[in-house]
Each structure stands twice: as structure tokens, then as C-alpha cells.
C-alpha positions as CSV (number, residue, x, y, z in Angstrom):
1,M,133.2,96.9,90.6
2,I,132.7,97.7,94.7
3,I,129.1,97.5,96.1
4,Y,129.3,100.5,99.1
5,T,126.3,100.1,101.4
6,D,125.0,100.9,104.7
7,I,124.4,98.2,107.5
8,D,121.6,99.3,109.2
9,G,118.2,99.2,107.3
10,V,120.0,97.5,104.4
11,L,121.5,94.5,105.7
12,T,119.3,94.6,109.1
13,D,115.5,96.1,109.3
14,G,117.0,98.9,111.2
15,R,116.1,97.1,114.9
16,V,118.3,96.5,117.8
17,T,117.8,94.2,121.0
18,I,119.4,95.5,124.0
19,D,119.7,93.1,127.0
20,V,119.8,94.1,130.2
21,H,123.7,94.1,130.2
22,G,123.8,96.4,127.2
23,N,124.8,93.4,124.2
24,E,123.2,94.1,120.9
25,A,121.3,91.7,119.1
26,K,120.4,92.2,115.5
27,N,119.2,90.1,112.7
28,I,120.3,89.5,108.9
29,C,119.0,87.7,105.8
30,Y,121.4,84.5,105.0
31,R,120.0,85.6,101.2
32,D,121.8,88.8,101.6
33,L,125.1,86.5,103.1
34,D,124.7,84.2,99.8
35,A,124.8,87.9,97.8
36,I,128.4,88.5,98.4
37,G,129.5,84.9,97.6
38,V,127.2,85.4,94.6
39,G,129.0,88.9,93.6
40,R,131.8,88.0,94.4
41,R,131.9,85.1,91.7
42,R,130.5,88.4,89.3
43,G,133.3,90.3,90.3
44,Y,132.1,93.0,92.5
45,D,133.6,93.4,96.0
46,F,132.2,94.8,99.0
47,V,132.6,97.6,101.5
48,F,130.5,98.7,104.4
49,V,130.0,102.8,105.3
50,T,128.0,102.5,108.9
51,G,127.4,105.3,111.2
52,E,127.7,102.8,113.9
53,D,131.0,102.4,115.4
54,T,130.4,99.3,117.9
55,E,131.7,95.5,118.2
56,M,127.9,95.1,116.3
57,V,129.7,96.3,113.2
58,S,133.0,94.1,113.4
59,A,130.2,91.0,114.0
60,I,128.6,91.6,111.1
61,A,131.3,92.5,108.8
62,K,133.0,88.9,110.1
63,R,130.3,87.4,109.1
64,F,129.5,88.8,106.2
65,G,133.7,88.3,104.6
66,V,133.6,92.1,104.0
67,S,137.6,93.3,105.1
68,K,136.5,96.9,104.2
69,V,134.7,99.0,106.7
70,Y,134.2,102.8,107.5
71,P,132.6,102.9,110.9
72,G,131.5,105.5,112.8
73,A,130.5,107.4,109.0
74,K,127.9,110.2,110.9
75,D,128.4,111.9,107.7
76,K,128.0,109.6,104.4
77,L,128.1,112.1,102.0
78,A,131.9,112.9,103.4
79,T,132.9,109.4,103.6
80,M,131.7,108.6,100.5
81,Q,134.0,111.4,99.1
82,R,136.7,110.8,101.4
83,I,136.5,106.9,99.9
84,A,136.7,108.7,96.6
85,N,139.4,110.7,96.5
86,E,141.5,107.8,98.6
87,S,140.7,105.4,95.9
88,G,140.6,107.3,92.6
89,V,137.0,106.3,91.6
90,K,135.0,109.0,90.6
91,I,131.9,109.8,93.2
92,S,129.9,109.6,90.3
93,E,131.3,105.9,89.4
94,M,130.0,104.4,92.9
95,L,126.8,102.2,93.7
96,Y,125.9,102.9,97.6
97,I,122.9,101.9,99.3
98,G,121.5,103.3,102.0
99,D,118.0,104.0,103.9
100,S,118.0,106.8,106.1
101,D,118.4,111.1,105.9
102,R,121.7,110.9,106.6
103,D,122.3,108.6,103.8
104,T,120.5,111.4,101.6
105,P,123.2,113.1,100.8
106,A,125.3,110.2,99.6
107,L,122.7,108.3,97.8
108,E,122.3,112.1,95.6
109,A,126.1,112.1,94.4
110,V,127.0,108.6,94.0
111,G,125.9,107.7,90.6
112,L,123.8,105.1,91.7
113,G,122.1,105.4,95.2
114,I,119.9,102.8,96.2
115,A,117.2,102.4,99.3
116,P,114.9,99.7,100.5
117,R,111.3,99.9,99.9
118,D,110.7,101.2,103.8
119,A,114.0,103.7,103.7
120,T,112.8,107.1,104.7
121,E,111.0,109.3,102.2
122,S,114.4,111.3,101.6
123,A,116.2,108.6,101.2
124,R,114.1,107.0,98.6
125,N,113.6,110.2,97.1
126,A,117.5,110.9,96.6
127,A,117.7,107.1,95.6
128,N,118.0,105.9,91.6
129,H,116.3,102.8,92.8
130,I,114.2,101.4,95.6
131,S,114.3,98.3,96.2
132,R,111.3,95.5,96.1
133,V,112.6,94.6,99.7
134,K,112.3,96.1,102.8
135,G,115.9,96.2,104.8
136,G,117.1,93.2,106.4
137,Y,114.7,90.9,103.4
138,G,117.9,90.3,101.0
139,V,118.1,93.8,99.6
140,L,122.0,93.2,98.5
141,L,120.9,90.1,96.9
142,E,118.3,91.7,94.9
143,V,120.8,94.8,94.0
144,V,122.9,92.3,92.8
145,D,121.1,90.0,90.8
146,K,119.4,93.2,89.5
147,L,123.2,93.9,88.2
148,I,124.0,90.3,87.4
149,N,120.9,90.2,84.9
150,G,121.3,93.7,83.5
151,N,118.4,95.3,85.1
152,L,120.6,98.0,87.2
153,K,124.2,99.3,85.5
154,H,127.1,99.5,88.2
155,P,127.8,103.3,87.4
156,A,131.6,102.0,86.3
157,E,130.2,99.9,83.6
158,R,128.7,102.7,82.2
159,N,131.8,103.7,80.4
160,L,133.2,100.2,79.7
């Protein structure tokens, strides 16, 4: 099963530091790095779907060990539909984590939409589940733990 997630506002706190040379810096949570290993050992894979298309996206994907990335995905629903068409997986069998108004249509369309506690009102209203933690503070680990413990059911598992 695959966990699709946005980066900014989910794996980061949605903030960026830009120095005078235009270099970006973002914070990630080690708990979310741990989530990748924990999830993979339990049969989950991870895909990043992000509106950004910068070197930072590549750096974060490399650090997390995620090879499948959809950068520049300004229209998240269209990207999720494209992924569904390419993979043969129904959008209703997908899990997606997003935090912004841009994520709202995708959160509504997937089988399980998850928003961080500090997501926009629109994203929280569209989500089936809202995390206890804010973006950048372990959202991915919370989701993986809840899937493993049975407190959340991945939509692809519902038909098994």
C-alpha cells in the first residue's frame, strides 16, 4: 500500500527560510524519517506529491529515501487522478496527506484524506482524519503508527 503525501505543511511546518543568496532552508522531523523505515517494514511505500519544484524537493526526497516524487503538482487532484490512471489503482483506494486549500479536492476524492492539525480550514473539513500533531512535527509517523495499530485503515486494505 502507498501513502501519498505533500511535503510542505506536512513533513515541514510549511515555513521556509531564504537567505540573501536565495538559498532555502526547511525543517523536517526525525520522527517522520523514522516513519519511512517503520512503514516500509510493514509493507507501506511512500510517494511525495508537492506543488514545489525546487532543489529542496529533491533534497528532501533523497533524505527520506523516497524515489517516486511528483513535483510541480499545483493541481493535486489532477495529479492524484493521473497517478490512479498510471497505476491502475482507484482514487478511492488511495491515502493522501495534505494541508492546504490546494490539497482540498484531492483530500475529498481519495479513500482516506488526512490533514495535519494546523492545516487550513478547507483541508481539515475535506479530510477524513485530522492528526493530533501539527505539520512538521511527526504527522507521517502518527499516520503510520495508526495504520499499523489498526486505528486507521488504509483504503486499499478495506477490500482485502
